[in-house]
Every structure is written in C-alpha cells, then in structure tokens.
C-alpha positions in Angstrom: 61.8 145.2 -36.0 58.5 145.6 -37.8 55.2 144.5 -36.4 55.1 141.5 -38.7 58.6 140.3 -37.8 57.7 140.7 -34.1 54.5 138.7 -34.5 56.3 136.0 -36.5 59.0 135.8 -33.8 56.5 135.4 -31.0 54.7 132.6 -33.0 57.9 130.7 -33.3 58.6 131.1 -29.6 55.1 129.7 -28.9 56.0 126.6 -30.8 59.4 126.2 -29.3 60.6 123.3 -27.1 61.4 125.8 -24.4 57.7 126.7 -23.8 56.8 123.0 -24.0 59.3 122.2 -21.3 57.9 125.0 -19.1 54.3 123.6 -19.6 55.5 120.0 -18.6 57.1 121.4 -15.5 54.3 123.7 -14.5 51.6 121.1 -15.0 53.6 118.2 -13.7 52.4 116.3 -16.8 54.8 113.4 -16.3 52.6 112.4 -13.3 49.3 113.8 -14.4 47.0 110.7 -14.8 44.4 112.4 -17.0 47.1 113.7 -19.4 48.8 110.3 -19.6 45.5 108.5 -20.2 44.5 110.9 -22.9 47.6 109.9 -24.8 47.5 106.2 -24.1 50.2 106.3 -21.4 50.4 105.3 -17.8 52.7 105.9 -14.9 54.7 102.7 -15.7 55.3 103.8 -19.2 58.8 105.2 -20.1 58.1 108.9 -20.3 60.9 111.3 -20.8 60.6 115.1 -21.0 61.8 115.0 -24.6 59.1 112.6 -25.6 56.4 114.5 -23.8 57.7 117.7 -25.4 57.3 116.1 -28.8 53.8 115.0 -28.1 52.8 118.4 -26.9 54.3 120.3 -29.8 52.7 117.9 -32.3 49.3 118.6 -30.9 49.5 122.3 -30.3 48.2 124.7 -33.0 49.3 128.3 -33.2 47.5 130.5 -35.8 47.6 134.3 -36.2 44.3 135.9 -36.6 44.3 137.7 -40.0 44.5 141.6 -39.9 45.1 141.7 -36.2 47.8 141.3 -33.5 45.9 138.4 -32.0 47.1 134.7 -31.9 44.8 131.7 -31.7 46.1 128.9 -29.6 44.5 125.4 -29.4 45.5 121.9 -28.3 44.1 118.6 -29.5 43.6 115.4 -27.5 41.1 112.7 -26.8 40.0 114.3 -23.5 38.3 117.7 -23.8 39.3 118.8 -20.2 42.9 117.9 -20.9 42.8 119.9 -24.1 41.5 123.0 -22.3 44.0 122.6 -19.4 47.0 122.3 -21.7 46.0 125.3 -23.9 45.6 127.5 -20.8 48.9 126.3 -19.3 50.7 127.0 -22.6 49.3 130.6 -22.8 50.1 131.4 -19.2 53.7 130.0 -19.4 54.3 131.9 -22.6 53.1 135.2 -21.0 55.3 134.4 -17.9 58.3 133.8 -20.0 57.8 137.1 -21.9 57.4 139.0 -18.7 60.7 137.7 -17.4 62.5 139.1 -20.5 61.2 142.7 -19.8 63.4 145.2 -18.0 62.2 147.6 -15.2 61.9 151.3 -15.7 64.3 154.0 -14.6 62.9 155.6 -11.4 65.0 158.7 -11.7 63.8 159.3 -15.2 60.3 159.0 -14.0 60.8 161.5 -11.3 62.4 164.0 -13.7 59.6 163.6 -16.2 57.0 164.2 -13.4 58.6 167.6 -12.7 58.8 168.5 -16.3 55.2 167.5 -16.9 54.0 169.6 -14.0 55.9 172.7 -15.2 54.7 172.2 -18.8 51.1 171.8 -17.7 51.2 175.2 -16.0 52.8 176.8 -19.0 50.1 175.3 -21.3 47.3 176.5 -19.2 48.7 180.0 -19.1 49.1 180.3 -22.8 45.6 178.9 -23.4 44.2 181.5 -21.0 45.9 184.4 -22.8 44.6 183.1 -26.2 41.0 183.0 -25.0 41.2 186.4 -23.4 42.6 188.0 -26.5 39.9 186.4 -28.7 37.1 187.5 -26.4 38.5 191.1 -26.1 38.6 191.5 -29.9 35.4 189.5 -30.7 37.3 186.9 -32.8 35.3 183.7 -33.4 37.3 180.8 -34.8 35.3 178.1 -36.6 37.9 175.3 -36.8 39.5 175.6 -33.4 40.9 172.1 -33.8 43.7 173.3 -36.0 44.3 174.0 -39.7 46.7 172.7 -42.3 49.7 174.7 -41.1 50.5 173.0 -37.9 47.2 173.9 -36.2 47.7 177.7 -36.3 44.7 179.9 -37.0 44.6 182.7 -39.5 42.0 185.5 -40.2 40.6 183.4 -43.0 39.6 180.8 -40.5 37.5 183.2 -38.4 33.8 183.7 -38.6 34.2 186.8 -40.7 36.5 185.1 -43.1 34.2 182.1 -43.5 31.3 184.5 -44.1 33.3 186.4 -46.7 34.2 183.1 -48.5 30.6 182.0 -48.6 29.4 185.4 -49.9 32.0 185.4 -52.6 31.0 181.9 -53.7 27.3 182.9 -53.7 28.0 186.1 -55.6 29.9 184.1 -58.3 27.0 181.7 -58.6 24.5 184.6 -58.8 26.6 186.4 -61.5 26.7 183.2 -63.5 23.0 182.8 -63.2 22.4 186.4 -64.3 24.6 185.9 -67.3 22.8 182.7 -68.3 19.4 184.4 -67.9 20.5 187.4 -70.0 21.9 185.1 -72.7 18.7 183.1 -72.8 16.6 186.3 -73.0 18.6 187.7 -75.9 18.7 184.4 -77.9 15.2 183.3 -77.1 16.6 180.0 -76.0 14.0 179.5 -73.4 11.6 178.1 -75.9 14.1 175.4 -76.7 14.0 174.1 -73.1 10.2 174.3 -72.9 8.6 170.8 -72.8 5.4 172.1 -74.4 7.4 173.8 -77.2 9.5 170.7 -77.8 6.3 168.6 -78.0 4.7 171.1 -80.5 7.8 171.2 -82.6 7.9 167.4 -82.8 4.2 167.2 -83.8 4.8 170.0 -86.4 7.7 168.1 -87.9 5.6 164.9 -88.1 2.7 166.7 -89.6 4.8 168.4 -92.3 6.4 165.0 -93.1 3.0 163.4 -93.5 1.8 166.4 -95.6 4.9 166.1 -97.9 4.2 162.4 -98.4 0.5 163.0 -99.2 1.5 165.7 -101.8 3.9 163.3 -103.4 1.0 160.8 -104.0 -2.1 163.0 -104.5 -3.2 166.3 -106.0 -3.7 169.6 -104.0 -7.5 169.0 -103.9 -7.2 165.7 -102.0 -9.3 165.9 -98.8 -6.6 164.5 -96.6 -4.1 167.0 -97.9 -6.4 169.9 -96.9 -7.0 168.4 -93.5 -3.2 167.9 -92.9 -2.6 171.6 -94.0 -5.1 172.7 -91.4 -3.4 170.6 -88.7 0.0 172.2 -89.6 -1.4 175.7 -89.4 -3.0 174.9 -86.0 0.3 173.5 -84.6 2.3 176.6 -85.9 -0.2 178.9 -84.2 0.0 177.1 -80.9 3.9 177.1 -81.1 3.9 180.9 -81.6 1.8 181.4 -78.5 4.0 179.1 -76.5 7.1 181.1 -77.6 5.5 184.3 -76.4 4.8 182.9 -72.9 8.4 181.5 -72.7 9.8 185.0 -73.5 7.9 186.5 -70.6 9.3 183.9 -68.3 12.8 184.7 -69.4 12.4 188.4 -68.7 11.1 187.6 -65.2 14.0 185.2 -64.6 16.5 187.8 -65.7 15.1 190.5 -63.4 15.2 188.1 -60.5 18.9 187.1 -61.2 19.9 190.7 -61.4 18.4 191.6 -58.0 20.0 188.6 -56.3 23.4 189.6 -57.7 23.1 193.2 -56.5 22.1 192.1 -53.0 24.9 189.6 -52.7 27.4 192.2 -53.9 26.4 194.7 -51.2 26.7 192.1 -48.5 30.1 191.0 -49.8 31.4 194.6 -49.6 30.2 194.9 -46.0 31.9 191.6 -45.0 35.1 192.7 -46.8 35.3 195.8 -44.6 34.8 193.7 -41.5 37.5 191.3 -42.6 40.0 194.0 -43.3 39.4 195.5 -39.9 40.1 192.1 -38.2 43.4 191.3 -40.0 45.6 193.1 -37.4 44.0 191.3 -34.5 44.3 188.0 -36.4 48.1 188.3 -36.6 48.4 188.6 -32.8 45.9 185.8 -32.4 48.0 183.5 -34.6 51.1 184.2 -32.5 49.3 183.2 -29.3 47.7 180.1 -31.0 51.1 178.8 -32.1 52.5 179.2 -28.6 49.5 177.1 -27.3 50.1 174.4 -29.9 53.9 174.3 -29.1 53.2 173.9 -25.4 50.6 171.2 -26.0 52.9 169.2 -28.2 55.7 169.3 -25.6 53.2 168.3 -22.9 51.9 165.4 -24.9 55.4 164.1 -25.7 56.5 164.3 -22.0 53.2 162.6 -20.9 53.6 159.8 -23.5 57.2 159.1 -22.4 56.1 159.1 -18.8 53.4 156.5 -19.5 55.9 154.3 -21.3 58.3 154.4 -18.4 55.4 153.9 -15.9 54.2 150.8 -17.8 57.6 149.3 -17.8 58.4 150.3 -14.2 55.1 148.9 -13.0 56.1 145.5 -14.4 53.1 145.3 -16.8 53.4 142.7 -19.6 53.1 143.9 -23.2 50.9 140.8 -24.0 47.7 139.6 -22.4 45.4 136.7 -22.5 42.1 137.7 -24.1 40.0 134.6 -23.8 41.0 131.5 -21.8 40.5 128.1 -23.3 37.2 126.4 -22.4 36.2 122.7 -22.3 34.8 122.0 -25.8 31.2 120.7 -26.0 32.1 118.0 -28.6 34.9 116.6 -30.8 36.0 118.6 -33.8 37.5 115.7 -35.6 36.8 113.4 -37.4 33.8 115.2 -39.0 31.5 112.6 -40.6 29.7 115.1 -42.8 33.0 116.6 -44.0 34.5 113.2 -44.6 31.5 112.1 -46.6 31.6 115.3 -48.7 35.3 114.8 -49.3 34.9 111.2 -50.2 32.1 112.1 -52.6 34.1 114.8 -54.2 37.2 112.5 -54.6 35.0 109.7 -56.0 33.5 112.1 -58.5 36.9 113.3 -59.6 38.3 109.8 -59.8 35.3 108.6 -61.8 35.6 111.6 -64.2 39.3 110.9 -64.5 38.7 107.2 -65.2 36.0 108.0 -67.8 38.3 110.5 -69.4 41.3 108.1 -69.5 39.1 105.3 -70.8 37.8 107.6 -73.5 41.2 108.8 -74.4 42.8 105.3 -74.4 39.9 103.6 -76.2 41.1 103.0 -79.7 38.1 101.0 -80.9 35.6 102.2 -83.5 33.0 104.2 -81.6 32.0 106.7 -84.2 31.1 104.9 -87.5 32.4 108.0 -89.3 35.9 106.9 -88.2 35.6 104.1 -90.8 36.1 106.8 -93.4 38.3 109.2 -91.4 40.7 106.7 -89.9 40.5 103.6 -92.0 39.9 105.3 -95.4 37.0 102.9 -96.2 33.5 103.6 -97.4 30.8 102.4 -94.8 28.6 100.0 -96.7 26.2 99.6 -93.7 25.7 99.8 -90.0 24.3 96.8 -88.2 22.7 97.2 -84.7 23.4 94.8 -81.9 20.6 92.3 -81.0 20.1 92.5 -77.2 18.7 88.9 -76.8 21.6 87.5 -79.0 19.3 85.8 -81.5 20.9 87.2 -84.7 19.5 84.4 -86.9 16.0 85.1 -85.8 16.5 88.8 -86.3 17.8 88.2 -89.9 14.9 85.8 -90.7 12.4 88.5 -89.6 12.1 90.8 -92.6 10.7 93.7 -90.7 13.5 93.7 -88.0 16.1 96.4 -87.8 18.9 93.9 -88.5 17.2 92.6 -91.7 16.5 96.2 -92.9 20.1 97.1 -92.2 21.4 94.2 -94.3 19.0 95.1 -97.1 20.6 98.5 -97.1 24.0 96.9 -97.3 22.9 94.9 -100.3 21.5 98.1 -101.9 24.8 99.9 -101.3 26.7 97.0 -102.9 24.8 97.5 -106.1 26.8 100.6 -106.7 30.2 99.1 -106.1 30.8 98.3 -109.8 29.4 99.6 -113.1 27.6 96.3 -113.5 26.0 96.3 -110.1 27.0 94.3 -107.1 30.2 92.3 -107.4 29.6 88.7 -108.3 32.2 87.2 -106.0 32.9 88.8 -102.6 34.8 87.6 -99.6 33.8 88.8 -96.1 36.5 88.9 -93.5 37.4 90.7 -90.3 40.3 91.6 -88.1 39.6 88.9 -85.5 36.9 86.2 -84.7 33.4 87.0 -83.4 33.0 90.4 -85.2 29.8 89.3 -87.0 31.5 88.1 -90.2 29.7 84.8 -90.5 26.2 86.1 -89.7 26.8 89.0 -92.1 27.6 86.4 -94.9 24.4 84.6 -94.2 22.3 87.8 -94.1 23.7 89.1 -97.3 23.3 85.8 -99.1 19.7 85.7 -97.9 19.1 89.3 -99.0 20.4 88.7 -102.5 18.3 85.5 -102.7 15.2 87.6 -101.8 15.8 89.5 -105.1 15.5 86.2 -107.0 19.2 85.8 -107.4 20.8 82.4 -107.2 23.4 82.7 -104.5 26.2 80.3 -103.3 27.7 80.9 -99.9 31.1 79.3 -99.4 32.5 78.6 -95.9 36.2 79.2 -96.5 37.1 79.4 -92.8 38.8 76.0 -92.8 40.1 76.5 -89.2 37.0 77.5 -87.3 33.8 77.2 -89.3 30.5 78.5 -87.8 28.2 78.8 -90.8 26.7 75.3 -90.3 25.6 76.3 -86.8 24.0 79.5 -88.1 21.9 77.9 -90.7 21.2 74.8 -88.6 22.4 71.9 -90.8 24.7 68.9 -90.3 27.0 68.9 -93.3 28.7 65.7 -94.6 32.4 66.1 -93.9 33.2 64.3 -97.1 31.4 66.8 -99.2 32.7 70.3 -98.7 35.2 72.9 -99.8 38.3 70.9 -98.6 37.2 68.0 -100.7 36.6 70.1 -103.8 40.0 71.8 -103.5 41.8 68.4 -103.5 39.7 67.2 -106.4 37.7 64.6 -104.5 34.2 65.9 -105.1 31.9 67.9 -107.4 30.3 71.3 -106.7 26.8 70.1 -107.6 26.9 67.3 -105.1 28.5 69.3 -102.3 26.4 72.5 -102.3 23.5 72.2 -99.8 20.3 74.2 -100.5 19.2 76.2 -97.4 15.5 76.3 -97.8 14.6 78.8 -95.1 17.0 81.4 -96.6 16.9 80.6 -100.3 20.6 80.2 -101.0 23.0 77.2 -101.4 25.8 76.6 -98.9 29.2 75.0 -99.5 30.4 73.9 -96.1 34.1 73.5 -95.2 34.1 69.7 -95.0 37.1 68.1 -93.4 39.5 70.5 -91.6 42.8 70.0 -93.4 46.1 70.2 -91.6 47.4 72.7 -94.1 44.5 75.1 -94.9 46.8 77.9 -96.2 48.5 75.6 -98.7 45.1 74.3 -99.8 43.7 77.8 -100.3 46.8 79.1 -102.0 46.4 76.8 -105.0 44.4 77.5 -108.1 41.6 75.3 -106.9 39.6 78.0 -105.1 39.7 80.5 -108.0 38.7 77.8 -110.5 35.9 76.7 -108.1 34.5 80.2 -107.9 34.7 80.8 -111.7 32.8 77.5 -112.3 30.2 78.4 -109.7 29.6 81.8 -111.3 28.5 79.9 -114.5 25.6 78.6 -112.4 25.1 81.2 -109.7 24.5 84.9 -109.9 26.6 85.7 -106.8 29.2 83.8 -104.8 29.8 85.0 -101.2 32.9 83.6 -99.4 33.0 83.6 -95.6 36.8 83.9 -95.1 39.0 83.5 -92.0 40.0 86.6 -89.9 43.1 88.4 -91.2 45.4 88.9 -88.2 47.7 86.0 -87.5 46.5 84.0 -90.5 47.3 84.0 -94.2 44.0 82.3 -95.2 42.1 85.5 -95.9 44.9 86.8 -98.0 44.9 83.8 -100.3 41.0 83.7 -100.5 41.0 87.4 -101.5 43.0 86.6 -104.7 40.1 84.3 -105.9 37.3 86.9 -105.5 36.5 90.2 -107.1 37.0 92.0 -103.8 36.6 92.1 -100.0 34.0 93.5 -97.7 35.7 94.1 -94.3 33.6 93.6 -91.2 34.4 95.9 -88.2 32.9 95.4 -84.8 32.1 98.7 -83.1 33.6 99.1 -79.7 35.6 95.9 -80.4 38.9 95.6 -82.2 41.7 98.1 -81.8 42.0 100.6 -84.6 45.7 99.8 -84.9 44.9 96.1 -85.4 42.3 96.9 -88.0 44.8 99.1 -89.9 47.4 96.3 -89.8 44.8 93.8 -91.2 43.8 96.2 -94.0 47.5 96.8 -94.7 48.0 93.0 -95.1 45.0 92.8 -97.5 46.3 95.7 -99.6 49.8 94.1 -99.7 48.1 91.1 -101.3 46.5 93.3 -104.0 43.0 92.7 -102.7 40.3 95.1 -103.7 38.5 96.3 -100.6 35.0 97.5 -101.4 34.2 99.0 -98.1 33.4 98.2 -94.4 30.5 96.8 -92.6 30.2 98.1 -89.0 28.4 95.6 -86.7 27.1 95.5 -83.1 26.2 99.2 -82.8 24.6 99.8 -79.4 23.8 102.6 -76.9 27.5 103.6 -76.6 27.5 104.8 -80.2 24.5 107.1 -79.6 27.0 109.7 -78.2 28.2 110.1 -81.8 24.8 110.7 -83.2 23.9 107.1 -84.1 20.7 106.2 -82.4 19.9 102.7 -81.0 16.6 101.4 -82.2 14.5 101.8 -85.3 15.4 104.7 -87.5 18.9 103.9 -89.0 19.5 105.4 -92.4 22.1 103.9 -94.8 23.8 105.4 -97.8 26.8 104.4 -99.7 29.7 106.8 -99.0 27.8 108.9 -96.5 27.7 109.1 -92.8 24.7 107.4 -91.3 22.6 109.5 -88.8 19.8 108.4 -86.6 
C-alpha cells in the first residue's frame, strides 16, 4: 500500500462511525450536560447512540495537511470547551484503536539479531582498523573518504596524488591554450584590435575620413575646412600607429609569460605523474580493504535497522502520535461578519452586472439613433431631446431652445425629401400613443410658418385627439374634420388660426363611431387637395399604426409619412410591424423622427444637452 493510500485509509477511519461510538463511550457523552447543552439537548431528550454518532460525525472535520503526513482534526459546536474536549477525545480514541491493531514483535528474532549485530560490529571494527593501518603505512591520503561512484570503494585517482595530478593536468591544458592564444595574437597583431584606445582612434579616423569625403564632394581642395580636416586625419593616423606599436610590445610580454607558465606546469605534472605511478600498486590493495569495510558496514546497518523495527513493534509503540492537542478557541470562527459582508457585496455586484447585462441584451428599443437606419431602413430626419420639466410646448415656443433648434433641423432636412423641396402634404404617425407625434406636428407646423409659409395642421386622430390641448384652444365640435368628411361644413369656416404659432388648425370635431370608414372614403384626399390650393403645406397628425387602420387610410391621402419613434420606448419588432403595415398600404415613408433622447442615449455617442447636430441621411453626433 502506498503512502497516499495509507493516509486516505486512515482519514476514512477517522470519519467512521466506529470512532464516533468509541468517543461517545469514552466521554460518556449521553450524560455529559455540557455536551448536551451545546447541541440544544437535555437529559430528558431522547438521545440514542446512533443520533449522537450522527451529530458528532456531522461536526467533525478531518483535513490532511498538504505535502505532509499530518492530519488536522477539528470539531465545531457552540461551546468552545466542548469543541476542544471532543477533538482531543476523538484523536486519543483513534490512536488507541490503531494501537490495538498492531502486533507484538518476535522476541526470539530480536535475541538472534542482537547476537548477529554484536558479531558484525566486531568484524566491521577490525576491517576499518586494517584499512587505516595500511593507508598510514603507505602514506595514502584519500580525499573523498565518504565513498565514490562505484559503491563507495576508493581508487588511486581518488587519492591526494591523483587529485593533484588531475588539477595539474587541467592547469597545464589552460596554460597551453593561453600560450597558443598569445602566440596567435602576436603573429597576427590582433592585440591592437582589442585595445580600447585603438578602437577609439579607429572610430575617430573613420568619422574624420567620412567628413573629409563629404567636404571634398562639396568644395574645392583649397577650402580651409578641407585642409583642417586633412590635418586632423593625419594626426589620428599618427596616434594610431603609435598605439599599435605599444600593443605589439604588450603581446610579446604576454607570450613570454604564457610560455614560462606552461613550462613550469609541465615539469610539475611530470613529477606528480611519477608519484602517482608509484602509488598504483598500493592503491589496489587499499581498494580491496575499503570494499571489505563497506560490505561489513552495509550488513551491520541492515541488521541494526531490522532490530530497531522489531524493537519498536515489540515495545508496543504506536506508529502514529498526537502532535498538538486541541486547545479552547479564543473566539468563534463562524459566522464571520467581514467575510459575509464581502461575500454579499461580491454576489450583489455579480447580480447587478448580470441584471444590467440581461436588460441590455433583452432591451429591444431604439437606444442608438443609428439603429433607425441599420435596423429599420429609414433615414433619420431629426433627433429631438427630452425636456426634463415636461413643458414641451414652452420649449417649442422658445426659439433658442434645443427642442426648437432640433425641429428647425427637421424642417431643413425635409426640404431635401423631394426635388421640389419639402413635401406639401405629410402625415405624422407612430407605433403607439405618447411617442411625441402630436407635439412634433405642432412644432413642424410652427417651423414652416416661421418661414412665411401658410400651413394647415389637420388633427386626423379621430379616436384620441390631443392637438387642441397642445395649442390651448376650445374647438367647436360642430366644426372639425369629421364634419367636413361627412359634408356638413366648409374648410374656411372650420380651420382655426393659432396666433401664437402662426398656422391654422383643423380639429377633429365630433368623434365618429366609425372613424376608419370615414377616413377610408375620398373625402380626406379631396379635402387635402382643396387645402393645398390655399395653403403651402398640409400636415396631418394621424393615429398610431398598431391595432388601428386609421393611419393606413390617412397615408393614402398624403404625399408621404414621417414616422415618429420614441427612443427607449417602443419595441423594435413592434416598429417593424407598423412600418410593414404602412408599406403594405403603399405609403411613402420619408424617414423617421427620433424623440425623447436623454442621458441613456449618451452611451452611443449622442450627448444630452446643447450641441446636437442634424443632417439628412447621416448619423448625428454630439
């Protein structure tokens, strides 16, 4: 069994019910008041050994210490003294159970080993004495007396003479190599190449010659700077020649020194070689004696090791021991307020990030105004910011406001929709109510009127009109669009001038029970055609598209449609369905008007505040 398997087995035994039952019995835990109180029990409670064993095993923790044969044992309870007591009881009972499984040693084997060990000890001492005497008599000095590679036996090469011979041989090889290098350097004159001064002079000479060549290419030979540079080159060449002469003398001295060192080492090597040859015969006998010493020592160590093993088993010693007993803890280890706070904070951050990510992924509204082109296939006619205080009418009436400037840009973009300028009759509609359709109709009508155009704004949302509230008038229900469509009134008497804005408004009038049928007839188209004889532009505030057919019928009576999209509002799929319904009715969709842009859209590069730019067919950037 490997050490890992053995340790795993012991850990499982530590967690076993067998040890738990021994602990219950040894500590008399079924009657221990402190133990029962720590677990919310009392002497009247029905306590069985099995239930106590389960409680103990569920609170005991056994963890092996990494990279060691140690095991960490701990017990958890509400009482620190009970925890320390149970942990110590558990360790002691496990050691006692392990001791009971061990067998005693064979006494006869121990006695026999004692005799053999004594005999082998005497034999080892005798062989060691003979080895030392022989080495002293022949003046053999062994440097690595602890043993060599071949089983610990010594050879002549391991003696002092052999070590000296090896060192001299290595030194001679180095000296010879040094002499060869010095001779080569002397013959080739290579020493000047390694001289720092020579290298510096050569570098300066090369630079001076390069500068001289450049001056000659530009000026004649009589130019003063050329003469000065020629003198500098001559000076450097003279200094370099002197430096080479000095380097040659140094090389000769180095060669002589290397030659003398080589000759001296060679003489010493020959002397050591003679001593080594004379010691070879003695070395053979020394090796025989040394091997006998090593053999006797190995036999002695093996017998001694076996004897110690049997002695340990025969003495009843346990193969496990308790290193540190459990002590009463100074404070609770759980719950940790700091750790729980950190964990809660981390989980909250992860949950918040996940929620933001999911909302971002699931959000199918128009966040980025460029999606109008990418996803809806429409040209953005303008981007209208949200008014924080909610007073859109006041923002439209203030000509210097961001909202007013934005609608002015929309009017400018509309001037490029047709070859003849802005369409004369346009319907404004949206996917659903409250997307800014009605206020956009008022703002555009006001913007065209500021150019001196005569504008008529028709409230064609016969189901839920809101234009009268925006412009602040009380319209006569008998004079309105519904009356004109049934032929009960005239346009001149029904249109109401809106003085603050400069355009005329045709309100809805009575709310008919069948608005779709009323709008589907030729009356609306005829009305718009007649109005265009008097007015420059007719803007129609239509009903939302989804769920209603009103906008589809109104679109047939106008030149085209401006589709109003609320940013962060309607679902893209709903907008696509609304556009699909308009296209199925053969309506011309001029483009989209994105309203209610706020700080959420700044992520996509559209700032909130003054500084919006508008251009037909282009993305708008803050």
